[in-house]
C-alpha positions, 0 to 999 in steps of 0.5 A: 667662738668669736672674741672681742679680739677677733673683731676689727676696731674700725671699719672702712666705709665699704666694710661698714656698709656690708656689716650693717646692710646700709648703703655707702651713700647713707653712711656718708650722709649720716657722717655729714649730718653729724649723726655718725662719727668718722675719722680720716686716717691717711686719706681713708675714712674709717668708723670706729666699731664703738661709734658704729654700734652707738649709732645703730643703738640710737637708730633702734631707739628712734633717736636718729631720723 
């Protein structure tokens, strides 16, 4: 059984694209548009799992165009 400890706290863009099925370009566009929060750590863009989940929930609710 998978627990919260087994899940990563943050994703690199390429991994976020894999787990969501969205393209890298789409993710970068959503970040640029302010729809998806991301941060830089040592030059690498990462998305917190909680921010990715919140974004996907807003998409499902029709709040993101």
